[in-house]
N, CA, C and O atoms as a GROMACS GRO file, in nm:
protein
  588
    1VAL      N    1   0.085  -0.117   0.000
    1VAL     CA    2   0.000   0.000   0.000
    1VAL      C    3   0.090   0.123   0.000
    1VAL      O    4   0.181   0.134   0.082
    2CYS      N    5   0.064   0.214  -0.091
    2CYS     CA    6   0.141   0.338  -0.102
    2CYS      C    7   0.048   0.456  -0.082
    2CYS      O    8  -0.055   0.468  -0.149
    3ILE      N    9   0.084   0.540   0.011
    3ILE     CA   10   0.005   0.660   0.036
    3ILE      C   11   0.091   0.779  -0.001
    3ILE      O   12   0.199   0.799   0.055
    4CYS      N   13   0.044   0.858  -0.094
    4CYS     CA   14   0.117   0.976  -0.138
    4CYS      C   15   0.039   1.100  -0.098
    4CYS      O   16  -0.084   1.103  -0.103
    5SER      N   17   0.112   1.199  -0.060
    5SER     CA   18   0.048   1.324  -0.021
    5SER      C   19   0.123   1.438  -0.087
    5SER      O   20   0.246   1.443  -0.083
    6ILE      N   21   0.051   1.526  -0.147
    6ILE     CA   22   0.111   1.642  -0.208
    6ILE      C   23   0.059   1.764  -0.135
    6ILE      O   24  -0.062   1.784  -0.121
    7THR      N   25   0.152   1.843  -0.088
    7THR     CA   26   0.112   1.964  -0.017
    7THR      C   27   0.177   2.084  -0.082
    7THR      O   28   0.279   2.073  -0.150
    8SER      N   29   0.118   2.196  -0.061
    8SER     CA   30   0.172   2.320  -0.116
    8SER      C   31   0.165   2.426  -0.008
    8SER      O   32   0.065   2.440   0.062
    9CYS      N   33   0.271   2.499   0.002
    9CYS     CA   34   0.276   2.609   0.098
    9CYS      C   35   0.296   2.737   0.021
    9CYS      O   36   0.377   2.744  -0.071
   10THR      N   37   0.224   2.835   0.058
   10THR     CA   38   0.248   2.965  -0.001
   10THR      C   39   0.301   3.055   0.107
   10THR      O   40   0.248   3.061   0.218
   11ASN      N   41   0.407   3.125   0.073
   11ASN     CA   42   0.469   3.214   0.168
   11ASN      C   43   0.471   3.353   0.106
   11ASN      O   44   0.538   3.377   0.006
   12ASN      N   45   0.397   3.442   0.166
   12ASN     CA   46   0.388   3.577   0.112
   12ASN      C   47   0.498   3.668   0.165
   12ASN      O   48   0.499   3.788   0.136
   13ASP      N   49   0.592   3.612   0.245
   13ASP     CA   50   0.703   3.693   0.294
   13ASP      C   51   0.791   3.731   0.176
   13ASP      O   52   0.827   3.647   0.094
   14LYS      N   53   0.825   3.856   0.168
   14LYS     CA   54   0.910   3.904   0.059
   14LYS      C   55   1.055   3.907   0.106
   14LYS      O   56   1.084   3.935   0.222
   15ILE      N   57   1.143   3.877   0.015
   15ILE     CA   58   1.285   3.881   0.044
   15ILE      C   59   1.333   4.024   0.025
   15ILE      O   60   1.298   4.090  -0.074
   16SER      N   61   1.412   4.072   0.119
   16SER     CA   62   1.463   4.208   0.111
   16SER      C   63   1.562   4.220  -0.004
   16SER      O   64   1.647   4.133  -0.025
   17THR      N   65   1.550   4.328  -0.078
   17THR     CA   66   1.644   4.355  -0.186
   17THR      C   67   1.734   4.473  -0.152
   17THR      O   68   1.798   4.531  -0.240
   18ASP      N   69   1.739   4.510  -0.024
   18ASP     CA   70   1.821   4.623   0.018
   18ASP      C   71   1.967   4.607  -0.022
   18ASP      O   72   2.033   4.706  -0.055
   19ILE      N   73   2.019   4.485  -0.018
   19ILE     CA   74   2.160   4.462  -0.050
   19ILE      C   75   2.194   4.499  -0.194
   19ILE      O   76   2.309   4.529  -0.225
   20ILE      N   77   2.096   4.497  -0.281
   20ILE     CA   78   2.120   4.531  -0.421
   20ILE      C   79   2.161   4.677  -0.436
   20ILE      O   80   2.232   4.712  -0.530
   21ASN      N   81   2.118   4.762  -0.345
   21ASN     CA   82   2.149   4.903  -0.354
   21ASN      C   83   2.285   4.940  -0.297
   21ASN      O   84   2.322   5.057  -0.298
   22ILE      N   85   2.360   4.842  -0.247
   22ILE     CA   86   2.494   4.868  -0.195
   22ILE      C   87   2.592   4.851  -0.309
   22ILE      O   88   2.603   4.741  -0.364
   23PRO      N   89   2.666   4.956  -0.348
   23PRO     CA   90   2.754   4.949  -0.464
   23PRO      C   91   2.853   4.833  -0.462
   23PRO      O   92   2.887   4.780  -0.568
   24GLY      N   93   2.900   4.793  -0.345
   24GLY     CA   94   2.998   4.686  -0.338
   24GLY      C   95   2.939   4.548  -0.357
   24GLY      O   96   3.014   4.451  -0.365
   25THR      N   97   2.805   4.536  -0.365
   25THR     CA   98   2.744   4.403  -0.374
   25THR      C   99   2.667   4.379  -0.503
   25THR      O  100   2.628   4.266  -0.529
   26ALA      N  101   2.645   4.479  -0.582
   26ALA     CA  102   2.567   4.460  -0.705
   26ALA      C  103   2.611   4.561  -0.810
   26ALA      O  104   2.669   4.665  -0.778
   27SER      N  105   2.582   4.530  -0.935
   27SER     CA  106   2.619   4.624  -1.040
   27SER      C  107   2.520   4.741  -1.041
   27SER      O  108   2.406   4.729  -0.998
   28THR      N  109   2.568   4.850  -1.091
   28THR     CA  110   2.485   4.970  -1.098
   28THR      C  111   2.521   5.046  -1.225
   28THR      O  112   2.631   5.030  -1.279
   29THR      N  113   2.431   5.127  -1.272
   29THR     CA  114   2.457   5.206  -1.390
   29THR      C  115   2.489   5.350  -1.353
   29THR      O  116   2.516   5.433  -1.440
   30SER      N  117   2.487   5.380  -1.226
   30SER     CA  118   2.514   5.515  -1.180
   30SER      C  119   2.662   5.550  -1.201
   30SER      O  120   2.750   5.471  -1.166
   31SER      N  121   2.689   5.666  -1.257
   31SER     CA  122   2.827   5.704  -1.283
   31SER      C  123   2.892   5.767  -1.161
   31SER      O  124   3.014   5.786  -1.160
   32ASP      N  125   2.814   5.801  -1.057
   32ASP     CA  126   2.872   5.864  -0.940
   32ASP      C  127   2.902   5.765  -0.828
   32ASP      O  128   2.938   5.806  -0.718
   33ALA      N  129   2.888   5.638  -0.855
   33ALA     CA  130   2.917   5.536  -0.754
   33ALA      C  131   3.067   5.531  -0.728
   33ALA      O  132   3.148   5.545  -0.819
   34SER      N  133   3.102   5.510  -0.601
   34SER     CA  134   3.244   5.502  -0.567
   34SER      C  135   3.279   5.356  -0.537
   34SER      O  136   3.200   5.283  -0.478
   35TYR      N  137   3.398   5.317  -0.578
   35TYR     CA  138   3.441   5.179  -0.563
   35TYR      C  139   3.585   5.174  -0.514
   35TYR      O  140   3.664   5.265  -0.540
   36PRO      N  141   3.618   5.067  -0.443
   36PRO     CA  142   3.759   5.046  -0.411
   36PRO      C  143   3.831   4.990  -0.534
   36PRO      O  144   3.769   4.928  -0.621
   37THR      N  145   3.959   5.012  -0.541
   37THR     CA  146   4.042   4.957  -0.647
   37THR      C  147   4.169   4.904  -0.582
   37THR      O  148   4.235   4.976  -0.507
   38ILE      N  149   4.204   4.779  -0.610
   38ILE     CA  150   4.325   4.722  -0.553
   38ILE      C  151   4.434   4.725  -0.660
   38ILE      O  152   4.418   4.673  -0.770
   39GLU      N  153   4.546   4.787  -0.624
   39GLU     CA  154   4.659   4.798  -0.718
   39GLU      C  155   4.783   4.740  -0.651
   39GLU      O  156   4.825   4.787  -0.545
   40PHE      N  157   4.841   4.637  -0.714
   40PHE     CA  158   4.959   4.568  -0.661
   40PHE      C  159   5.086   4.628  -0.717
   40PHE      O  160   5.088   4.682  -0.828
   41ASP      N  161   5.195   4.617  -0.638
   41ASP     CA  162   5.326   4.660  -0.689
   41ASP      C  163   5.364   4.575  -0.809
   41ASP      O  164   5.415   4.628  -0.908
   42ILE      N  165   5.341   4.445  -0.801
   42ILE     CA  166   5.358   4.353  -0.914
   42ILE      C  167   5.250   4.246  -0.903
   42ILE      O  168   5.206   4.213  -0.793
   43LEU      N  169   5.207   4.192  -1.018
   43LEU     CA  170   5.110   4.083  -1.019
   43LEU      C  171   5.176   3.948  -1.038
   43LEU      O  172   5.116   3.844  -1.007
   44GLU      N  173   5.299   3.947  -1.088
   44GLU     CA  174   5.369   3.822  -1.116
   44GLU      C  175   5.511   3.828  -1.061
   44GLU      O  176   5.584   3.924  -1.086
   45PHE      N  177   5.549   3.726  -0.985
   45PHE     CA  178   5.684   3.718  -0.929
   45PHE      C  179   5.754   3.597  -0.988
   45PHE      O  180   5.705   3.485  -0.977
   46ASP      N  181   5.868   3.620  -1.051
   46ASP     CA  182   5.950   3.513  -1.109
   46ASP      C  183   6.060   3.480  -1.009
   46ASP      O  184   6.150   3.560  -0.986
   47PHE      N  185   6.051   3.359  -0.948
   47PHE     CA  186   6.150   3.320  -0.848
   47PHE      C  187   6.274   3.258  -0.911
   47PHE      O  188   6.365   3.219  -0.838
   48GLY      N  189   6.279   3.246  -1.043
   48GLY     CA  190   6.397   3.194  -1.112
   48GLY      C  191   6.406   3.044  -1.106
   48GLY      O  192   6.305   2.974  -1.115
   49VAL      N  193   6.528   2.992  -1.091
   49VAL     CA  194   6.553   2.849  -1.087
   49VAL      C  195   6.586   2.810  -0.943
   49VAL      O  196   6.675   2.867  -0.881
   50ILE      N  197   6.512   2.712  -0.892
   50ILE     CA  198   6.537   2.663  -0.756
   50ILE      C  199   6.543   2.511  -0.757
   50ILE      O  200   6.495   2.446  -0.850
   51ALA      N  201   6.601   2.455  -0.652
   51ALA     CA  202   6.608   2.309  -0.638
   51ALA      C  203   6.476   2.258  -0.578
   51ALA      O  204   6.416   2.325  -0.494
   52ALA      N  205   6.433   2.141  -0.623
   52ALA     CA  206   6.311   2.079  -0.570
   52ALA      C  207   6.324   2.064  -0.419
   52ALA      O  208   6.429   2.025  -0.368
   53GLY      N  209   6.215   2.096  -0.349
   53GLY     CA  210   6.214   2.087  -0.204
   53GLY      C  211   6.232   2.221  -0.136
   53GLY      O  212   6.207   2.234  -0.016
   54LYS      N  213   6.275   2.323  -0.211
   54LYS     CA  214   6.294   2.456  -0.153
   54LYS      C  215   6.158   2.526  -0.140
   54LYS      O  216   6.068   2.506  -0.221
   55ARG      N  217   6.146   2.609  -0.038
   55ARG     CA  218   6.025   2.688  -0.017
   55ARG      C  219   6.055   2.834  -0.052
   55ARG      O  220   6.159   2.889  -0.015
   56ILE      N  221   5.962   2.895  -0.123
   56ILE     CA  222   5.974   3.034  -0.163
   56ILE      C  223   5.863   3.114  -0.096
   56ILE      O  224   5.748   3.069  -0.091
   57SER      N  225   5.897   3.231  -0.043
   57SER     CA  226   5.797   3.322   0.014
   57SER      C  227   5.804   3.453  -0.062
   57SER      O  228   5.913   3.503  -0.093
   58LYS      N  229   5.689   3.508  -0.092
   58LYS     CA  230   5.682   3.639  -0.159
   58LYS      C  231   5.575   3.720  -0.090
   58LYS      O  232   5.465   3.671  -0.064
   59VAL      N  233   5.606   3.846  -0.063
   59VAL     CA  234   5.508   3.937  -0.008
   59VAL      C  235   5.467   4.033  -0.119
   59VAL      O  236   5.549   4.109  -0.170
   60PHE      N  237   5.339   4.028  -0.156
   60PHE     CA  238   5.283   4.118  -0.256
   60PHE      C  239   5.227   4.240  -0.182
   60PHE      O  240   5.150   4.225  -0.088
   61THR      N  241   5.266   4.359  -0.225
   61THR     CA  242   5.221   4.483  -0.163
   61THR      C  243   5.114   4.546  -0.251
   61THR      O  244   5.127   4.548  -0.374
   62PHE      N  245   5.009   4.599  -0.188
   62PHE     CA  246   4.901   4.661  -0.264
   62PHE      C  247   4.856   4.791  -0.198
   62PHE      O  248   4.888   4.819  -0.082
   63THR      N  249   4.781   4.870  -0.276
   63THR     CA  250   4.723   4.995  -0.229
   63THR      C  251   4.578   5.002  -0.278
   63THR      O  252   4.548   4.959  -0.389
   64ASN      N  253   4.491   5.056  -0.194
   64ASN     CA  254   4.354   5.084  -0.237
   64ASN      C  255   4.357   5.220  -0.306
   64ASN      O  256   4.359   5.323  -0.239
   65THR      N  257   4.357   5.219  -0.439
   65THR     CA  258   4.363   5.343  -0.517
   65THR      C  259   4.223   5.392  -0.554
   65THR      O  260   4.209   5.489  -0.629
   66GLY      N  261   4.120   5.325  -0.503
   66GLY     CA  262   3.983   5.365  -0.532
   66GLY      C  263   3.933   5.470  -0.436
   66GLY      O  264   4.010   5.531  -0.362
   67SER      N  265   3.801   5.493  -0.439
   67SER     CA  266   3.741   5.598  -0.356
   67SER      C  267   3.646   5.542  -0.251
   67SER      O  268   3.565   5.616  -0.195
   68ALA      N  269   3.655   5.413  -0.223
   68ALA     CA  270   3.570   5.350  -0.122
   68ALA      C  271   3.655   5.248  -0.044
   68ALA      O  272   3.759   5.206  -0.092
   69PRO      N  273   3.610   5.210   0.076
   69PRO     CA  274   3.684   5.112   0.155
   69PRO      C  275   3.698   4.977   0.084
   69PRO      O  276   3.604   4.930   0.020
   70LEU      N  277   3.816   4.917   0.096
   70LEU     CA  278   3.848   4.788   0.034
   70LEU      C  279   3.839   4.677   0.138
   70LEU      O  280   3.886   4.693   0.250
   71LEU      N  281   3.779   4.566   0.099
   71LEU     CA  282   3.773   4.447   0.184
   71LEU      C  283   3.827   4.328   0.106
   71LEU      O  284   3.788   4.306  -0.009
   72ILE      N  285   3.917   4.252   0.166
   72ILE     CA  286   3.963   4.127   0.105
   72ILE      C  287   3.879   4.016   0.166
   72ILE      O  288   3.891   3.985   0.285
   73ALA      N  289   3.793   3.956   0.084
   73ALA     CA  290   3.703   3.851   0.131
   73ALA      C  291   3.777   3.720   0.154
   73ALA      O  292   3.754   3.651   0.253
   74ASN      N  293   3.866   3.685   0.062
   74ASN     CA  294   3.938   3.559   0.072
   74ASN      C  295   4.052   3.557  -0.030
   74ASN      O  296   4.057   3.639  -0.122
   75ILE      N  297   4.142   3.462  -0.010
   75ILE     CA  298   4.251   3.440  -0.105
   75ILE      C  299   4.256   3.291  -0.133
   75ILE      O  300   4.267   3.210  -0.041
   76HIS      N  301   4.247   3.255  -0.262
   76HIS     CA  302   4.241   3.115  -0.303
   76HIS      C  303   4.357   3.078  -0.394
   76HIS      O  304   4.353   3.107  -0.513
   77PRO      N  305   4.462   3.014  -0.340
   77PRO     CA  306   4.565   2.959  -0.428
   77PRO      C  307   4.502   2.843  -0.508
   77PRO      O  308   4.421   2.768  -0.454
   78GLN      N  309   4.541   2.829  -0.633
   78GLN     CA  310   4.482   2.726  -0.718
   78GLN      C  311   4.554   2.592  -0.707
   78GLN      O  312   4.520   2.499  -0.780
   79CYS      N  313   4.652   2.582  -0.617
   79CYS     CA  314   4.727   2.458  -0.600
   79CYS      C  315   4.757   2.441  -0.452
   79CYS      O  316   4.781   2.539  -0.381
   80GLY      N  317   4.755   2.317  -0.404
   80GLY     CA  318   4.783   2.288  -0.264
   80GLY      C  319   4.926   2.318  -0.223
   80GLY      O  320   4.955   2.326  -0.104
   81CYS      N  321   5.017   2.334  -0.318
   81CYS     CA  322   5.157   2.362  -0.288
   81CYS      C  323   5.179   2.511  -0.260
   81CYS      O  324   5.290   2.551  -0.222
   82THR      N  325   5.075   2.592  -0.277
   82THR     CA  326   5.084   2.736  -0.258
   82THR      C  327   4.985   2.777  -0.149
   82THR      O  328   4.869   2.736  -0.151
   83VAL      N  329   5.033   2.858  -0.054
   83VAL     CA  330   4.950   2.898   0.059
   83VAL      C  331   4.961   3.048   0.081
   83VAL      O  332   5.071   3.104   0.085
   84ALA      N  333   4.848   3.114   0.096
   84ALA     CA  334   4.846   3.255   0.136
   84ALA      C  335   4.828   3.255   0.287
   84ALA      O  336   4.724   3.213   0.338
   85SER      N  337   4.929   3.302   0.359
   85SER     CA  338   4.926   3.288   0.504
   85SER      C  339   4.894   3.417   0.579
   85SER      O  340   4.851   3.412   0.694
   86GLU      N  341   4.914   3.530   0.518
   86GLU     CA  342   4.891   3.656   0.588
   86GLU      C  343   4.834   3.758   0.492
   86GLU      O  344   4.886   3.777   0.381
   87TRP      N  345   4.726   3.826   0.535
   87TRP     CA  346   4.671   3.939   0.461
   87TRP      C  347   4.578   4.016   0.555
   87TRP      O  348   4.532   3.960   0.654
   88PRO      N  349   4.551   4.144   0.526
   88PRO     CA  350   4.467   4.225   0.614
   88PRO      C  351   4.324   4.173   0.617
   88PRO      O  352   4.264   4.145   0.513
   89LYS      N  353   4.270   4.161   0.736
   89LYS     CA  354   4.130   4.117   0.752
   89LYS      C  355   4.037   4.236   0.778
   89LYS      O  356   3.915   4.222   0.776
   90GLU      N  357   4.097   4.353   0.803
   90GLU     CA  358   4.018   4.472   0.833
   90GLU      C  359   3.998   4.556   0.707
   90GLU      O  360   4.056   4.528   0.602
   91VAL      N  361   3.915   4.657   0.718
   91VAL     CA  362   3.886   4.748   0.608
   91VAL      C  363   4.012   4.828   0.574
   91VAL      O  364   4.082   4.875   0.663
   92ILE      N  365   4.039   4.842   0.444
   92ILE     CA  366   4.152   4.923   0.397
   92ILE      C  367   4.092   5.047   0.331
   92ILE      O  368   4.029   5.040   0.226
   93GLU      N  369   4.115   5.160   0.394
   93GLU     CA  370   4.059   5.286   0.346
   93GLU      C  371   4.130   5.332   0.217
   93GLU      O  372   4.242   5.290   0.192
   94PRO      N  373   4.065   5.417   0.137
   94PRO     CA  374   4.129   5.470   0.016
   94PRO      C  375   4.264   5.535   0.051
   94PRO      O  376   4.274   5.612   0.146
   95GLY      N  377   4.366   5.503  -0.028
   95GLY     CA  378   4.500   5.555  -0.005
   95GLY      C  379   4.585   5.466   0.084
   95GLY      O  380   4.708   5.476   0.082
   96ASP      N  381   4.522   5.379   0.162
   96ASP     CA  382   4.595   5.286   0.248
   96ASP      C  383   4.626   5.158   0.170
   96ASP      O  384   4.575   5.137   0.060
   97GLY      N  385   4.710   5.075   0.227
   97GLY     CA  386   4.747   4.951   0.160
   97GLY      C  387   4.774   4.840   0.257
   97GLY      O  388   4.741   4.848   0.376
   98GLY      N  389   4.834   4.736   0.206
   98GLY     CA  390   4.866   4.621   0.288
   98GLY      C  391   4.955   4.524   0.214
   98GLY      O  392   5.005   4.553   0.105
   99LYS      N  393   4.973   4.408   0.275
   99LYS     CA  394   5.060   4.306   0.218
   99LYS      C  395   4.992   4.170   0.224
   99LYS      O  396   4.915   4.140   0.316
  100ILE      N  397   5.021   4.089   0.124
  100ILE     CA  398   4.973   3.951   0.119
  100ILE      C  399   5.095   3.862   0.106
  100ILE      O  400   5.171   3.873   0.009
  101LYS      N  401   5.114   3.773   0.203
  101LYS     CA  402   5.227   3.681   0.200
  101LYS      C  403   5.183   3.548   0.138
  101LYS      O  404   5.081   3.490   0.177
  102VAL      N  405   5.260   3.502   0.040
  102VAL     CA  406   5.232   3.377  -0.030
  102VAL      C  407   5.354   3.288  -0.022
  102VAL      O  408   5.466   3.333  -0.048
  103ASP      N  409   5.334   3.161   0.013
  103ASP     CA  410   5.442   3.063   0.022
  103ASP      C  411   5.420   2.953  -0.081
  103ASP      O  412   5.308   2.906  -0.101
  104PHE      N  413   5.530   2.912  -0.147
  104PHE     CA  414   5.527   2.804  -0.245
  104PHE      C  415   5.624   2.695  -0.199
  104PHE      O  416   5.741   2.724  -0.173
  105ASP      N  417   5.576   2.572  -0.189
  105ASP     CA  418   5.658   2.457  -0.151
  105ASP      C  419   5.685   2.375  -0.277
  105ASP      O  420   5.592   2.319  -0.336
  106SER      N  421   5.811   2.368  -0.319
  106SER     CA  422   5.845   2.299  -0.444
  106SER      C  423   5.871   2.150  -0.427
  106SER      O  424   5.916   2.084  -0.521
  107THR      N  425   5.843   2.095  -0.309
  107THR     CA  426   5.861   1.951  -0.286
  107THR      C  427   5.778   1.872  -0.387
  107THR      O  428   5.660   1.899  -0.407
  108ASP      N  429   5.842   1.774  -0.451
  108ASP     CA  430   5.777   1.687  -0.551
  108ASP      C  431   5.727   1.764  -0.674
  108ASP      O  432   5.636   1.717  -0.742
  109ARG      N  433   5.785   1.878  -0.701
  109ARG     CA  434   5.748   1.956  -0.820
  109ARG      C  435   5.876   1.983  -0.898
  109ARG      O  436   5.973   2.035  -0.842
  110THR      N  437   5.878   1.950  -1.025
  110THR     CA  438   5.992   1.983  -1.110
  110THR      C  439   5.941   2.040  -1.241
  110THR      O  440   5.827   2.015  -1.282
  111GLY      N  441   6.026   2.116  -1.306
  111GLY     CA  442   5.989   2.177  -1.433
  111GLY      C  443   5.937   2.318  -1.413
  111GLY      O  444   5.945   2.375  -1.304
  112ALA      N  445   5.884   2.374  -1.521
  112ALA     CA  446   5.830   2.510  -1.518
  112ALA      C  447   5.707   2.514  -1.429
  112ALA      O  448   5.621   2.427  -1.437
  113GLN      N  449   5.700   2.615  -1.344
  113GLN     CA  450   5.589   2.632  -1.252
  113GLN      C  451   5.526   2.770  -1.272
  113GLN      O  452   5.596   2.868  -1.294
  114ALA      N  453   5.394   2.775  -1.266
  114ALA     CA  454   5.319   2.902  -1.269
  114ALA      C  455   5.200   2.883  -1.177
  114ALA      O  456   5.097   2.829  -1.218
  115LYS      N  457   5.214   2.926  -1.054
  115LYS     CA  458   5.111   2.906  -0.952
  115LYS      C  459   5.026   3.033  -0.939
  115LYS      O  460   5.079   3.141  -0.910
  116LYS      N  461   4.897   3.019  -0.960
  116LYS     CA  462   4.802   3.132  -0.957
  116LYS      C  463   4.737   3.142  -0.820
  116LYS      O  464   4.706   3.042  -0.756
  117ILE      N  465   4.717   3.266  -0.776
  117ILE     CA  466   4.652   3.294  -0.649
  117ILE      C  467   4.541   3.396  -0.676
  117ILE      O  468   4.569   3.507  -0.722
  118ASP      N  469   4.415   3.359  -0.648
  118ASP     CA  470   4.302   3.450  -0.668
  118ASP      C  471   4.278   3.531  -0.541
  118ASP      O  472   4.256   3.474  -0.434
  119VAL      N  473   4.281   3.664  -0.553
  119VAL     CA  474   4.251   3.754  -0.442
  119VAL      C  475   4.109   3.804  -0.464
  119VAL      O  476   4.081   3.876  -0.561
  120VAL      N  477   4.018   3.766  -0.374
  120VAL     CA  478   3.876   3.800  -0.387
  120VAL      C  479   3.847   3.922  -0.299
  120VAL      O  480   3.866   3.920  -0.178
  121THR      N  481   3.800   4.029  -0.364
  121THR     CA  482   3.775   4.155  -0.295
  121THR      C  483   3.640   4.214  -0.334
  121THR      O  484   3.566   4.154  -0.412
  122ASN      N  485   3.608   4.330  -0.280
  122ASN     CA  486   3.485   4.400  -0.317
  122ASN      C  487   3.510   4.502  -0.428
  122ASN      O  488   3.438   4.602  -0.439
  123THR      N  489   3.611   4.477  -0.511
  123THR     CA  490   3.642   4.564  -0.625
  123THR      C  491   3.567   4.515  -0.748
  123THR      O  492   3.495   4.416  -0.743
  124ARG      N  493   3.586   4.587  -0.858
  124ARG     CA  494   3.528   4.544  -0.986
  124ARG      C  495   3.639   4.538  -1.087
  124ARG      O  496   3.694   4.644  -1.119
  125PRO      N  497   3.677   4.424  -1.141
  125PRO     CA  498   3.623   4.292  -1.111
  125PRO      C  499   3.662   4.248  -0.970
  125PRO      O  500   3.753   4.305  -0.909
  126SER      N  501   3.593   4.148  -0.920
  126SER     CA  502   3.611   4.107  -0.781
  126SER      C  503   3.733   4.018  -0.758
  126SER      O  504   3.773   3.997  -0.644
  127ILE      N  505   3.792   3.965  -0.865
  127ILE     CA  506   3.908   3.876  -0.849
  127ILE      C  507   4.028   3.937  -0.920
  127ILE      O  508   4.022   3.974  -1.038
  128THR      N  509   4.138   3.947  -0.845
  128THR     CA  510   4.267   3.986  -0.901
  128THR      C  511   4.357   3.865  -0.888
  128THR      O  512   4.362   3.802  -0.781
  129GLN      N  513   4.430   3.830  -0.993
  129GLN     CA  514   4.512   3.710  -0.991
  129GLN      C  515   4.661   3.745  -0.979
  129GLN      O  516   4.715   3.823  -1.056
  130LEU      N  517   4.724   3.683  -0.879
  130LEU     CA  518   4.868   3.693  -0.860
  130LEU      C  519   4.932   3.565  -0.911
  130LEU      O  520   4.866   3.461  -0.915
  131THR      N  521   5.059   3.570  -0.949
  131THR     CA  522   5.128   3.452  -1.001
  131THR      C  523   5.269   3.442  -0.944
  131THR      O  524   5.342   3.540  -0.936
  132LEU      N  525   5.304   3.320  -0.903
  132LEU     CA  526   5.442   3.285  -0.869
  132LEU      C  527   5.489   3.194  -0.981
  132LEU      O  528   5.424   3.094  -1.011
  133LYS      N  529   5.601   3.227  -1.044
  133LYS     CA  530   5.648   3.140  -1.152
  133LYS      C  531   5.798   3.122  -1.144
  133LYS      O  532   5.870   3.203  -1.085
  134GLY      N  533   5.843   3.015  -1.204
  134GLY     CA  534   5.985   2.985  -1.208
  134GLY      C  535   6.007   2.843  -1.255
  134GLY      O  536   5.916   2.778  -1.306
  135ASN      N  537   6.130   2.795  -1.236
  135ASN     CA  538   6.166   2.661  -1.281
  135ASN      C  539   6.222   2.585  -1.161
  135ASN      O  540   6.311   2.634  -1.091
  136VAL      N  541   6.170   2.466  -1.138
  136VAL     CA  542   6.215   2.380  -1.028
  136VAL      C  543   6.293   2.264  -1.088
  136VAL      O  544   6.242   2.192  -1.173
  137ILE      N  545   6.417   2.248  -1.041
  137ILE     CA  546   6.501   2.140  -1.094
  137ILE      C  547   6.520   2.033  -0.988
  137ILE      O  548   6.529   2.062  -0.869
  138GLY      N  549   6.525   1.908  -1.034
  138GLY     CA  550   6.544   1.795  -0.944
  138GLY      C  551   6.689   1.755  -0.935
  138GLY      O  552   6.776   1.825  -0.988
  139PRO      N  553   6.718   1.644  -0.867
  139PRO     CA  554   6.856   1.601  -0.846
  139PRO      C  555   6.929   1.558  -0.973
  139PRO      O  556   7.052   1.550  -0.975
  140ASP      N  557   6.854   1.530  -1.080
  140ASP     CA  558   6.917   1.482  -1.203
  140ASP      C  559   6.930   1.593  -1.307
  140ASP      O  560   6.929   1.565  -1.427
  141PHE      N  561   6.944   1.720  -1.264
  141PHE     CA  562   6.955   1.830  -1.359
  141PHE      C  563   7.097   1.840  -1.413
  141PHE      O  564   7.194   1.791  -1.354
  142GLY      N  565   7.106   1.907  -1.528
  142GLY     CA  566   7.235   1.935  -1.588
  142GLY      C  567   7.259   2.084  -1.592
  142GLY      O  568   7.169   2.163  -1.560
  143LYS      N  569   7.378   2.125  -1.630
  143LYS     CA  570   7.409   2.269  -1.635
  143LYS      C  571   7.317   2.343  -1.731
  143LYS      O  572   7.289   2.461  -1.711
  144GLU      N  573   7.269   2.275  -1.835
  144GLU     CA  574   7.180   2.340  -1.931
  144GLU      C  575   7.046   2.377  -1.866
  144GLU      O  576   6.975   2.464  -1.918
  145ASP      N  577   7.008   2.313  -1.755
  145ASP     CA  578   6.884   2.344  -1.685
  145ASP      C  579   6.891   2.477  -1.610
  145ASP      O  580   6.788   2.531  -1.570
  146LEU      N  581   7.010   2.529  -1.590
  146LEU     CA  582   7.029   2.651  -1.513
  146LEU      C  583   7.015   2.778  -1.595
  146LEU      O  584   7.035   2.887  -1.542
  147LYS      N  585   6.982   2.766  -1.720
  147LYS     CA  586   6.969   2.883  -1.808
  147LYS      C  587   6.849   2.964  -1.774
  147LYS      O  588   6.822   3.066  -1.837
   0.00000   0.00000   0.00000
C-alpha cells in the first residue's frame, strides 16, 4: 500500500532587496558610484631556478587606489603547494594599503611552474590574480637546466 500526499505552501514573505542598492554588492549604472580599487606593486613574481624541495615566500604589496573602503574577502591559491598565510582582515581605506604573504613549496614539483593565487575583494572585477612562476630542478639536472 502506497500513500502519497502532495502539499503546497504559499509564503507571502518578501525577500529584502536592500543589499542590491549597496555598490559593493551589485552592479549599478550610476556614474557617481564610488568603488575600491586594488593595485599591486607587481602581479607576477618570477623566483627563477630553484632546487626541488625549496620553499619560496613572496610578499605582494598593494594599495587601495579607489574611492571606497576595500575588503579582502578571501585568497584562493589554485594549488595545494601554494598557501596565502597573511593578509589584512580589516577594512583598507582609500589611499591605504597592505601586504599579502604567499608561500610556495616545491617539494615533488619539477619543471616550469606558474602558480596562480586568486585575491577575492569588493572591487570590480572582484578577483585579481597573482602569479608565482619559475623553474624547479630535481637532483638529475644538468648545467643546461640553469639557463
